[in-house]
LUMTOR-205082 format. One record per residue (C-alpha): residue in one letter; x, y, z; residue number from 0. Coordinates in pm, 1 decimal, always signed. Each point is the difference from the previous one (the first is absolute). Example, Ala and Ser with C-alpha at 12.3 -4.5 7.8 and 13.67 -1.06 7.14 Angstrom:
2
+--------+----------+----------+----------+-----+
: residu :        X :        Y :        Z : num :
+--------+----------+----------+----------+-----+
:      a :  +1230.0 :   -450.0 :   +780.0 :   0 :
:      s :   +137.0 :   +344.0 :    -66.0 :   1 :
+--------+----------+----------+----------+-----+
END
This chain:
345
+--------+----------+----------+----------+-----+
: residu :        X :        Y :        Z : num :
+--------+----------+----------+----------+-----+
:      x :  +7443.0 :  +9923.0 : +10039.2 :   0 :
:      x :    -54.4 :    -63.6 :   -369.5 :   1 :
:      x :   -156.7 :   -327.3 :   -111.1 :   2 :
:      x :    +46.8 :   -184.3 :   -328.1 :   3 :
:      x :   -358.6 :    +91.7 :    -93.4 :   4 :
:      x :    +81.3 :   +373.4 :    +27.7 :   5 :
:      x :   +296.6 :    -27.3 :   -233.8 :   6 :
:      x :    -80.5 :    +55.5 :   -370.5 :   7 :
:      x :    +44.8 :   -327.0 :   -186.1 :   8 :
:      x :   +226.6 :   +161.7 :   -256.7 :   9 :
:      x :   +234.1 :   +106.2 :   +279.4 :  10 :
:      x :    +86.1 :   -330.1 :   +165.4 :  11 :
:      x :   +368.5 :    +29.0 :    -95.1 :  12 :
:      x :   +247.1 :   +284.1 :    +25.8 :  13 :
:      x :    +54.4 :    +42.6 :   -378.3 :  14 :
:      x :   -374.8 :    +21.0 :    -65.0 :  15 :
:      x :    -60.7 :   +239.1 :   +287.9 :  16 :
:      x :   +297.2 :   +213.6 :    -97.5 :  17 :
:      x :   -101.1 :    +22.7 :   -367.2 :  18 :
:      x :   -359.5 :    +92.6 :    +86.6 :  19 :
:      x :    +97.1 :   +268.6 :   +250.7 :  20 :
:      x :   +277.7 :   +133.4 :   -221.4 :  21 :
:      x :   -253.8 :    +55.8 :   -277.6 :  22 :
:      x :   -233.1 :   +169.9 :   +246.1 :  23 :
:      x :   +284.5 :   +229.1 :   +109.5 :  24 :
:      x :    +95.5 :    +77.9 :   -360.1 :  25 :
:      x :   -360.8 :    +95.8 :    -75.0 :  26 :
:      x :    -16.1 :   +223.8 :   +306.2 :  27 :
:      x :   +330.0 :   +169.2 :    -89.5 :  28 :
:      x :   -124.8 :    +64.7 :   -353.0 :  29 :
:      x :   -312.2 :   +163.2 :   +144.3 :  30 :
:      x :   +216.6 :   +207.1 :   +233.4 :  31 :
:      x :   +223.6 :   +125.1 :   -282.0 :  32 :
:      x :   -304.6 :    +76.1 :   -217.8 :  33 :
:      x :   -142.1 :   +205.3 :   +288.5 :  34 :
:      x :   +328.5 :   +189.0 :    +33.0 :  35 :
:      x :    -10.8 :    +88.4 :   -369.7 :  36 :
:      x :   -340.5 :   +163.5 :    +50.2 :  37 :
:      x :    +22.5 :   +155.4 :   +345.0 :  38 :
:      x :   +363.6 :    +50.6 :    +99.3 :  39 :
:      x :   +172.1 :   +326.9 :    -85.0 :  40 :
:      x :   +322.3 :   -154.7 :   -128.3 :  41 :
:      x :   +244.9 :   +117.5 :   -262.7 :  42 :
:      x :    -24.9 :   -233.1 :   -303.8 :  43 :
:      x :   +345.9 :   -150.9 :    +48.1 :  44 :
:      x :    -57.7 :    -57.5 :   +371.1 :  45 :
:      x :   -324.7 :   -182.3 :    -80.0 :  46 :
:      x :   +178.1 :   -207.0 :   -267.0 :  47 :
:      x :   +271.1 :    -93.1 :   +250.1 :  48 :
:      x :   -258.1 :   -107.6 :   +257.9 :  49 :
:      x :   -199.6 :   -192.4 :   -259.7 :  50 :
:      x :   +313.3 :   -177.2 :   -116.0 :  51 :
:      x :   +124.5 :   -105.6 :   +342.4 :  52 :
:      x :   -345.5 :   -117.4 :   +113.6 :  53 :
:      x :   -165.2 :   -165.7 :   -300.4 :  54 :
:      x :   +223.1 :     +1.2 :   -308.2 :  55 :
:      x :   +306.6 :   -191.9 :   +114.9 :  56 :
:      x :    +38.8 :   -308.4 :   -217.7 :  57 :
:      x :   +355.7 :   -133.3 :    +35.4 :  58 :
:      x :    -44.3 :   -149.9 :   +251.4 :  59 :
:      x :   -366.9 :    +34.1 :    +84.2 :  60 :
:      x :    -57.8 :   +121.3 :   +359.0 :  61 :
:      x :    -57.5 :   -284.9 :   +246.4 :  62 :
:      x :   -253.8 :   +194.0 :   +214.1 :  63 :
:      x :   +111.2 :   -201.4 :   +304.1 :  64 :
:      x :    -86.3 :   +268.4 :   +254.2 :  65 :
:      x :   -364.5 :    +63.8 :    -95.0 :  66 :
:      x :    -56.2 :   -374.2 :    -45.8 :  67 :
:      x :   +136.2 :    -47.5 :   +351.9 :  68 :
:      x :   -241.3 :   +264.8 :   +132.2 :  69 :
:      x :   -290.0 :   -195.7 :   -152.2 :  70 :
:      x :   +138.6 :   -328.6 :   +130.8 :  71 :
:      x :    +34.0 :    +98.6 :   +365.8 :  72 :
:      x :   -340.1 :   +171.1 :    -21.3 :  73 :
:      x :   -146.6 :   -334.3 :   -110.6 :  74 :
:      x :   +201.4 :   -197.5 :   +254.9 :  75 :
:      x :   -145.5 :   +188.6 :   +296.9 :  76 :
:      x :   -354.2 :    -11.5 :   -138.6 :  77 :
:      x :    -27.1 :   +346.4 :   -151.7 :  78 :
:      x :   -293.4 :    +86.3 :   -224.8 :  79 :
:      x :    +44.3 :   +375.2 :    -57.2 :  80 :
:      x :    -47.3 :   +107.6 :   -363.8 :  81 :
:      x :   +237.7 :   +288.2 :    +74.9 :  82 :
:      x :   +299.1 :   -236.5 :    -13.7 :  83 :
:      x :     -0.4 :    +14.3 :   -381.9 :  84 :
:      x :    +83.7 :   +370.7 :     +1.5 :  85 :
:      x :   +215.1 :    +18.5 :   +310.6 :  86 :
:      x :   +211.8 :   -303.6 :    -98.1 :  87 :
:      x :   +164.6 :   +197.3 :   -281.3 :  88 :
:      x :   +157.9 :   +246.5 :   +247.1 :  89 :
:      x :   +309.8 :   -215.8 :    +65.7 :  90 :
:      x :    +41.2 :    -49.5 :   -375.0 :  91 :
:      x :    -12.3 :   +376.0 :    -57.5 :  92 :
:      x :   +255.7 :    +45.9 :   +278.6 :  93 :
:      x :   +217.5 :   -277.7 :   -143.0 :  94 :
:      x :     -8.7 :   +149.0 :   -349.7 :  95 :
:      x :   +106.2 :   +335.3 :   +144.3 :  96 :
:      x :   +285.1 :   -161.6 :   +192.3 :  97 :
:      x :   +131.9 :   -153.2 :   -323.9 :  98 :
:      x :     +7.6 :   +344.9 :   -161.0 :  99 :
:      x :   +213.1 :   +125.6 :   +287.6 : 100 :
:      x :   +221.2 :   -311.2 :    +14.1 : 101 :
:      x :    +81.7 :    +31.3 :   -370.0 : 102 :
:      x :    +90.1 :   +365.4 :    +50.8 : 103 :
:      x :   +217.6 :    -76.2 :   +302.2 : 104 :
:      x :   +181.8 :   -281.3 :   -182.6 : 105 :
:      x :     +5.1 :   +189.8 :   -330.7 : 106 :
:      x :   -152.6 :   -304.9 :   -169.5 : 107 :
:      x :    -98.7 :    +76.4 :   -356.4 : 108 :
:      x :   -221.4 :   -308.8 :    -29.2 : 109 :
:      x :   -260.8 :   -172.4 :   +211.8 : 110 :
:      x :     +4.5 :   -351.6 :   -143.5 : 111 :
:      x :     +6.5 :    +54.4 :   -375.2 : 112 :
:      x :   -191.5 :   +329.3 :    +10.9 : 113 :
:      x :   +165.1 :   +337.0 :    +50.0 : 114 :
:      x :    -28.5 :   +130.5 :   +353.0 : 115 :
:      x :   -227.5 :   +297.3 :    +67.0 : 116 :
:      x :   +277.4 :   +254.3 :    +59.7 : 117 :
:      x :   +193.2 :   -123.6 :   -305.5 : 118 :
:      x :   -304.9 :    +41.0 :   -223.4 : 119 :
:      x :   -162.5 :   +314.2 :   +143.2 : 120 :
:      x :   +276.9 :   +171.2 :   +198.5 : 121 :
:      x :    +59.4 :    +41.8 :   +373.3 : 122 :
:      x :   -243.6 :   +287.5 :    +43.2 : 123 :
:      x :   -292.0 :   -203.3 :   -133.8 : 124 :
:      x :   +112.5 :   -304.1 :   +198.5 : 125 :
:      x :     +8.9 :   +206.8 :   +319.3 : 126 :
:      x :   -348.8 :   +138.8 :    -62.7 : 127 :
:      x :   -138.9 :   -346.8 :    -70.5 : 128 :
:      x :   +164.3 :   -137.9 :   +314.9 : 129 :
:      x :   -135.7 :   +275.0 :   +224.6 : 130 :
:      x :   -349.6 :    -22.8 :   -151.0 : 131 :
:      x :    -15.8 :   -375.3 :    +60.1 : 132 :
:      x :   +135.3 :    +14.9 :   +355.1 : 133 :
:      x :   -164.9 :   +307.1 :   +154.3 : 134 :
:      x :   -366.0 :    +82.5 :    -69.9 : 135 :
:      x :   -101.0 :   -296.8 :   -214.4 : 136 :
:      x :    +29.4 :   -279.6 :   +257.5 : 137 :
:      x :   -219.8 :   +193.9 :   +243.4 : 138 :
:      x :   -255.6 :    +63.6 :   -274.8 : 139 :
:      x :    -12.2 :   -370.4 :    -83.4 : 140 :
:      x :    -33.6 :    -90.8 :   +367.5 : 141 :
:      x :   -286.7 :   +245.2 :    +43.7 : 142 :
:      x :   -284.1 :   -250.0 :    -33.5 : 143 :
:      x :   -359.1 :    +48.0 :   +125.4 : 144 :
:      x :     -9.3 :   -115.3 :   +364.3 : 145 :
:      x :   -296.3 :   -240.5 :    -47.1 : 146 :
:      x :   +225.6 :   -215.9 :   -217.9 : 147 :
:      x :   +260.7 :    -39.6 :   +276.3 : 148 :
:      x :    +15.8 :    -88.6 :   +369.1 : 149 :
:      x :    -31.0 :   +309.1 :   +219.9 : 150 :
:      x :   +321.9 :   +197.0 :    +39.2 : 151 :
:      x :   +174.8 :   -174.4 :   -290.4 : 152 :
:      x :    +80.6 :   +310.0 :   -202.6 : 153 :
:      x :   +180.4 :   +173.6 :   +286.3 : 154 :
:      x :   +204.0 :   -315.8 :    +61.9 : 155 :
:      x :    +87.5 :    -27.5 :   -369.5 : 156 :
:      x :    +98.4 :   +367.3 :    -22.8 : 157 :
:      x :   +232.3 :    -34.8 :   +298.9 : 158 :
:      x :   +157.6 :   -320.6 :   -124.9 : 159 :
:      x :    +59.1 :   +146.1 :   -346.0 : 160 :
:      x :   +161.9 :   +308.9 :   +152.8 : 161 :
:      x :   +237.9 :   -220.9 :   +200.6 : 162 :
:      x :    +67.0 :   -217.0 :   -306.1 : 163 :
:      x :    +87.1 :   +301.2 :   -215.5 : 164 :
:      x :   +249.6 :   +122.4 :   +259.1 : 165 :
:      x :   +150.7 :   -350.0 :    +36.2 : 166 :
:      x :    +56.6 :    -63.2 :   -370.6 : 167 :
:      x :   +152.2 :   +345.1 :    -50.8 : 168 :
:      x :   +239.1 :    -67.9 :   +291.1 : 169 :
:      x :   +105.3 :   -327.2 :   -161.5 : 170 :
:      x :    +54.7 :   +165.0 :   -337.7 : 171 :
:      x :   +215.7 :   +267.8 :   +161.7 : 172 :
:      x :   +218.3 :   -253.4 :   +181.0 : 173 :
:      x :    +48.8 :   -196.0 :   -321.8 : 174 :
:      x :   +107.1 :   +315.1 :   -186.0 : 175 :
:      x :   +233.5 :   +100.3 :   +284.6 : 176 :
:      x :   +180.8 :   -335.3 :    -16.5 : 177 :
:      x :    +60.3 :    +45.1 :   -371.0 : 178 :
:      x :   +106.4 :   +364.1 :    +19.8 : 179 :
:      x :   +228.8 :    -56.7 :   +299.0 : 180 :
:      x :   +126.5 :   -332.8 :   -135.9 : 181 :
:      x :    -94.0 :   -188.9 :   +314.2 : 182 :
:      x :    -82.8 :   -367.8 :    +37.2 : 183 :
:      x :   -246.6 :    -26.9 :   +290.9 : 184 :
:      x :    -21.7 :   -269.9 :   +265.5 : 185 :
:      x :   -230.9 :   -298.4 :    -46.3 : 186 :
:      x :   -251.9 :   +145.9 :   +244.4 : 187 :
:      x :     +6.9 :   +338.7 :   -174.4 : 188 :
:      x :    -52.0 :   -161.0 :   -340.0 : 189 :
:      x :   -293.0 :   -212.9 :   +118.7 : 190 :
:      x :   -157.6 :   +304.0 :   +164.9 : 191 :
:      x :     +5.1 :   +188.1 :   -331.1 : 192 :
:      x :   -153.1 :   -306.6 :   -167.5 : 193 :
:      x :   -280.2 :    +31.9 :   +252.7 : 194 :
:      x :    -38.3 :   +374.2 :    -57.2 : 195 :
:      x :    +15.3 :     -3.2 :   -380.0 : 196 :
:      x :   -144.8 :   -337.9 :   -100.1 : 197 :
:      x :   -188.9 :   -155.6 :   +288.7 : 198 :
:      x :   -180.6 :   +323.6 :    +87.2 : 199 :
:      x :   -203.1 :    -11.2 :   -323.2 : 200 :
:      x :   -107.9 :   -358.1 :    +75.7 : 201 :
:      x :    -81.3 :    +95.3 :   +359.3 : 202 :
:      x :   -216.8 :   +282.5 :   -133.3 : 203 :
:      x :   -188.9 :   -255.6 :   -211.2 : 204 :
:      x :    -55.7 :   -221.7 :   +304.7 : 205 :
:      x :   -122.5 :   +290.0 :   +210.0 : 206 :
:      x :   -244.9 :   +106.1 :   -269.8 : 207 :
:      x :   -131.5 :   -354.4 :    -36.1 : 208 :
:      x :    -50.4 :    -58.4 :   +370.8 : 209 :
:      x :   -132.6 :   +340.3 :   +105.0 : 210 :
:      x :   -260.0 :     +8.7 :   -278.5 : 211 :
:      x :   -107.5 :   -348.5 :   +112.9 : 212 :
:      x :    -37.5 :   +101.6 :   +363.4 : 213 :
:      x :   +269.7 :   -244.7 :   +111.5 : 214 :
:      x :   +127.0 :     +3.2 :   +356.7 : 215 :
:      x :   +323.1 :   +181.9 :    +83.2 : 216 :
:      x :   +152.8 :   -338.5 :    +86.0 : 217 :
:      x :    -86.9 :   -145.3 :   -341.2 : 218 :
:      x :   +140.7 :   +308.9 :   -169.2 : 219 :
:      x :   +324.8 :    -15.9 :   +196.5 : 220 :
:      x :    +55.5 :   -371.1 :    -68.7 : 221 :
:      x :    -52.9 :    +57.5 :   -372.4 : 222 :
:      x :   +226.5 :   +305.4 :    -10.6 : 223 :
:      x :   +282.1 :   -182.9 :   +178.1 : 224 :
:      x :    -29.6 :   -303.9 :   -227.2 : 225 :
:      x :    -18.3 :   +202.9 :   -319.5 : 226 :
:      x :   +286.9 :   +227.0 :   +110.1 : 227 :
:      x :   +230.1 :   -302.4 :    +20.4 : 228 :
:      x :   -113.0 :   -129.4 :   -339.1 : 229 :
:      x :    +39.0 :   +344.7 :   -158.7 : 230 :
:      x :   +358.6 :    +32.6 :   +123.5 : 231 :
:      x :    +59.9 :   -344.5 :   -152.1 : 232 :
:      x :   -153.4 :   +138.8 :   -320.7 : 233 :
:      x :   +273.5 :   +267.2 :     -9.6 : 234 :
:      x :   +271.6 :   -254.7 :    +77.1 : 235 :
:      x :   -131.0 :   -208.8 :   -288.9 : 236 :
:      x :    +54.6 :   +305.9 :   -221.0 : 237 :
:      x :   +358.3 :    +18.0 :   +129.6 : 238 :
:      x :    +53.3 :   -366.9 :    -86.2 : 239 :
:      x :   -164.2 :     +8.5 :   -343.6 : 240 :
:      x :   +250.1 :   +266.5 :   -103.9 : 241 :
:      x :   +281.5 :   -239.4 :    +92.8 : 242 :
:      x :   -133.4 :   -290.8 :   -205.3 : 243 :
:      x :   +223.6 :    -45.0 :   -308.4 : 244 :
:      x :   -300.9 :   -141.4 :   -185.6 : 245 :
:      x :   -188.3 :   +330.7 :    +23.8 : 246 :
:      x :    +45.7 :   +273.4 :   -257.7 : 247 :
:      x :    +22.4 :   +251.1 :   +285.3 : 248 :
:      x :   +299.9 :   -187.2 :   +145.2 : 249 :
:      x :   +235.8 :   +237.9 :   +177.8 : 250 :
:      x :   -202.8 :   +316.2 :    -61.7 : 251 :
:      x :     -8.4 :    +96.8 :   +368.0 : 252 :
:      x :   +378.5 :    -28.8 :    +23.5 : 253 :
:      x :    +48.0 :   +200.3 :   -318.9 : 254 :
:      x :   -226.8 :   +273.0 :   +143.9 : 255 :
:      x :   +181.9 :    -18.7 :   +338.3 : 256 :
:      x :   -326.4 :    -85.8 :   +169.7 : 257 :
:      x :    +43.2 :   -147.7 :   +347.4 : 258 :
:      x :   -169.7 :   -337.2 :    +56.3 : 259 :
:      x :     +8.8 :   -243.7 :   +290.5 : 260 :
:      x :   +268.9 :   -224.7 :   -158.1 : 261 :
:      x :   +224.6 :   +307.3 :    -29.5 : 262 :
:      x :    -65.2 :    +80.2 :   +366.5 : 263 :
:      x :    +81.1 :   -355.3 :   +109.8 : 264 :
:      x :   +322.1 :     -9.7 :   -204.7 : 265 :
:      x :   +115.3 :   +336.2 :   +136.4 : 266 :
:      x :    -24.8 :   -134.3 :   +354.4 : 267 :
:      x :   +243.9 :   -284.2 :    -62.4 : 268 :
:      x :   +352.9 :    +61.3 :   +127.8 : 269 :
:      x :   +157.7 :    -62.0 :   -340.4 : 270 :
:      x :   -217.5 :   +254.8 :   -181.5 : 271 :
:      x :    -36.9 :   +288.4 :   +244.5 : 272 :
:      x :   +118.7 :   +228.0 :   -281.1 : 273 :
:      x :   -279.0 :   -113.4 :   -232.7 : 274 :
:      x :   -155.8 :   +345.7 :    +15.4 : 275 :
:      x :   +304.7 :   +140.3 :   -178.9 : 276 :
:      x :    -17.7 :   -263.5 :   -274.3 : 277 :
:      x :   -375.7 :    +38.5 :    -27.0 : 278 :
:      x :    -30.8 :   +378.7 :    -17.5 : 279 :
:      x :   +326.5 :   +128.0 :   -145.3 : 280 :
:      x :    +43.5 :    +53.1 :   -372.9 : 281 :
:      x :   -226.1 :   -117.4 :   -279.0 : 282 :
:      x :   -156.6 :   -343.7 :    +20.9 : 283 :
:      x :    +51.0 :   -217.9 :   -305.1 : 284 :
:      x :    -73.1 :   -362.7 :    -82.3 : 285 :
:      x :   +341.2 :   -118.2 :   +119.8 : 286 :
:      x :    -24.0 :   +180.4 :   +333.1 : 287 :
:      x :   -360.2 :   -112.7 :    +41.8 : 288 :
:      x :   +105.2 :   -361.6 :    -51.4 : 289 :
:      x :   +277.4 :    +36.2 :   +256.3 : 290 :
:      x :   -242.8 :   +131.5 :   +262.7 : 291 :
:      x :   -247.2 :   -275.7 :    -86.9 : 292 :
:      x :   +274.3 :   -257.8 :    +65.8 : 293 :
:      x :    +62.3 :   +161.5 :   +339.6 : 294 :
:      x :   -370.2 :    -34.7 :    +82.2 : 295 :
:      x :     +9.1 :   -366.4 :   -100.5 : 296 :
:      x :   +323.0 :    -83.9 :   +182.2 : 297 :
:      x :   -103.1 :   +169.1 :   +324.6 : 298 :
:      x :   -330.5 :   -186.2 :     +3.4 : 299 :
:      x :   -182.4 :   +333.9 :     -5.1 : 300 :
:      x :   -250.2 :   -112.4 :   -263.8 : 301 :
:      x :    -82.8 :   -315.3 :   +195.3 : 302 :
:      x :    -33.5 :   +196.5 :   +324.1 : 303 :
:      x :   -248.6 :   +232.4 :   -170.1 : 304 :
:      x :   -201.4 :   -300.8 :   -118.5 : 305 :
:      x :     -0.1 :   -134.8 :   +355.4 : 306 :
:      x :   -130.2 :   +330.1 :   +140.6 : 307 :
:      x :   -277.5 :    +13.4 :   -260.8 : 308 :
:      x :    -99.1 :   -362.2 :    +66.9 : 309 :
:      x :     -7.0 :    +59.4 :   +374.5 : 310 :
:      x :   -218.8 :   +308.5 :    -42.1 : 311 :
:      x :   -250.7 :   -190.0 :   -213.3 : 312 :
:      x :     +1.7 :   -292.4 :   +241.8 : 313 :
:      x :    -69.6 :   +231.7 :   +293.6 : 314 :
:      x :   -272.0 :   +174.7 :   -198.9 : 315 :
:      x :   -177.9 :   -327.4 :    -81.8 : 316 :
:      x :    +30.4 :   -113.2 :   +361.3 : 317 :
:      x :   -155.3 :   +323.4 :   +125.0 : 318 :
:      x :   -296.9 :    -42.8 :   -229.8 : 319 :
:      x :    -63.3 :   -368.1 :    +69.2 : 320 :
:      x :    +50.9 :    +47.1 :   +373.1 : 321 :
:      x :   -272.3 :   +267.2 :    +19.4 : 322 :
:      x :   -257.9 :    -54.7 :   -274.8 : 323 :
:      x :   -217.2 :   -308.5 :    -26.7 : 324 :
:      x :    +44.0 :   -208.3 :   -313.1 : 325 :
:      x :   -208.9 :   +128.7 :   -291.3 : 326 :
:      x :    +21.6 :    +31.1 :   -378.0 : 327 :
:      x :    +85.9 :   +369.3 :    +37.2 : 328 :
:      x :   +283.2 :    -81.2 :   +240.5 : 329 :
:      x :   +140.6 :   -241.0 :   -259.2 : 330 :
:      x :     -7.8 :   +280.0 :   -258.9 : 331 :
:      x :   +170.5 :   +241.7 :   +242.0 : 332 :
:      x :   +271.9 :   -255.6 :    +70.4 : 333 :
:      x :    +49.9 :    -56.7 :   -372.6 : 334 :
:      x :    +31.5 :   +376.6 :    -40.2 : 335 :
:      x :   +265.5 :    +10.0 :   +273.6 : 336 :
:      x :   +196.9 :   -285.9 :   -157.8 : 337 :
:      x :    -13.3 :   +175.1 :   -337.1 : 338 :
:      x :   +223.6 :   +272.5 :   +141.2 : 339 :
:      x :   +281.1 :   -253.7 :    +23.2 : 340 :
:      x :    -77.3 :   -214.8 :   -305.7 : 341 :
:      x :    -60.4 :   +265.0 :   -266.0 : 342 :
:      x :   +222.5 :     +9.9 :   -308.8 : 343 :
:      x :    -46.1 :   +370.5 :    -85.9 : 344 :
+--------+----------+----------+----------+-----+
END
């Protein structure tokens, strides 16, 4: 287990640790993109799209939560491999690619205040960028000299990434099918897609952090289970932020007919079993959006979503504290888990 003496003094609190590792990740991503410019055989627009989604987003700046998490669990279980700096960016590359595809699927013209990749460069370029970032590149980044890693690590990482790629694509397909077929899923179906689309990228980060550290399979499994719960809560927090009248994105998901957990909860109430018709049929406008928002409030669907998110975070924190001995790194991990519920953006 990690001792206070092993923890860098500048990293004794979550904000300090996060800022330091985020800068490290940004530097590594800049090196990666510079290397692509020299060595990768990419069409100019495809390279520009990749560069933009990885290192040039400004509004808002990327959080880099996944690679920071990879570093954090690596430190928690006592890892010392220098390879973590390169391999930790894999979940960020995968996440950036997933945002390209999500924006295409939802026909979103903007990602934050910046134009989305397909809106700026076209669907063909967006597709090429997505496939480049999700097929060969992750395996190339994982291909680290064996002396820098515990024996057998690369094969484990290859297999896990292959399973991850299949999982996230399955989740994206289900999400698209709901929209195209105008279906509101069950609670269990919705939470499963949250796991496949959102939690899987965080689980990938955990696996990278633990395997490169030579952690036991038990340690890895405890961390994956705890982070999976927190990552699903992360997605539910997104659902709730969109329903906060104080946010400038208020109601956007309803206007785009995007299914969220409050919509699922409301549709299961006896009084609003026809919510799918109101939600999907015709054009959404501000008046209709407000009416659906009132339904979500009056049915308690927003509060129920908050309760699910809080329970997931509580279970996640319990799992961690019940297994890992108290340490400064554990405190930082727990702060990271709580952030998924407390964040404002």
